[in-house]
N, C-alpha and C positions, 0 to 999 in steps of 0.2 A: 800764333793764332791766326794772324796778318797774310801769313802764306798762306796757309787755308782756304781763306777768304779768296783769296788771288786766285788761287787753283779752282775752287767751285764756282768763278765768271768765267774763267777760260772754257770750262766743261759746259755751263750755263749761262749761253752772254745776258747781258741786261736786256729787258724786254723795249723794244722800241714804241715810243708812244707820240702819234702825231696829232701836233698842234694847230688845227685851222682857225685862223682869229684876223680881221684884217687891222686890228686894233696891236699896233709893234706893243705897245706898253703890257698889254693881256697875254700876248704870246712869250713875252721876256720874262714875263711873273709867272707866268705857268711853267715855262723850261727850269727857271729856276728851281722852285719846289719842286718839281719832278726829279731834276737832275739829283737833289738832297735827298731824294727817296730810293735811291739807285735805279733809275729808270734812264733809258736813253731816249732823248727827245730827239724830231725834226721838227722845225717850225714851218708853217705854209700862211703866205700873208691873204692866199685865194684858194677858191673851190677849184676855179681850174689849175690851179698850181700845183694843189692836192693830187688830184686826180691824176694829172700827166705824170707826177713822180711814182705811183703804184707800177709804171712798166719796168721800173729799175731798183723798186724796193716795196718792201712790205711791212708794213707796223704791227703791232699785236692787239694797237686801238689807236681809235682818232677819236681827239675830243675836238669836237666840232660846232664852231658856233654859227646860230641861225641867220642873224643880219647880217650881211656883207654886198657890197657891192657886186655886179657879176652873179655869178652862182650864188643864190643862197646856200645856207645849211641845208634846207630841206631839200633843196633842188641834186645837192652833192649825195644826202642819203637814199635818194630815189636815183641815182646812178648808180652807188654801189648795191643797193636792191636789184636795180635792173639787169648788173653785169653779175649777178651771182657771186661777187663777192661775200666771204662771210667775215667780216671785219668788225667787232662790236664799236657801235659808237656809242659817245658819250657826248648828249646836246649839253651847251651852255647858252643860254640868253638872259639880255640885260629886258627883255620886252617879253617878260612870262605872263602866259595867258594860260587857261584850263583848258581851251580848245586846243592849242599849240602844244601843250605837254601831251592830253592825251592823241593826238594824233602821231607826235613821235613817238614815245612808247608804243602805240598799234602799229609803225611803220617797221619795228623791231629796234629802236635804240635800247640801248641796256640801260643807261640811267638818262635822268633829266635834272639841272642843276640850274637855279637862277642867279645872275649876276647880281651884286659881289659875291663868289662864290667862296663855304670856308673848304678850305684846304685842305682838313682831316676828313672831307664827306667824300670829298673829290679823290685822295689817296685811298680809301679805304673800298670806293668803287671798283677804281684799276687795282687794287692789289687781288679783288675777288673775281676781276677778269681775266686776270693775263700772267698772274705769279701762278708759277710751278712749284708744288709741294717739295721739299727738301729731305 
């Protein structure tokens, strides 16, 4: 059985999820959660770092914090939209407001979660966005 799973992973690589958050503890916690659920993870401490990475890698989805020094998550969301990148975005924020939620979703975010996150809700959203049917 393990052999069959290994072969399936070779033919269907794990989806890469980018985690963009300025808080190292949040990046590490999310990376641990996602890897435990069979996602490959790339972590970034800033929006600028993440946008530069797109020149050489293409994640299946991005989990994007809103409040960050430098480029905010909203700035990154707008940059992705302007560039025409069709990358699913999941917004996370410790500063949940109804107007912010509405604006993020209206601008194309696939999901929006307030911190502290419920891990299963995040995993369910990712599963629906990036998993391929087997």
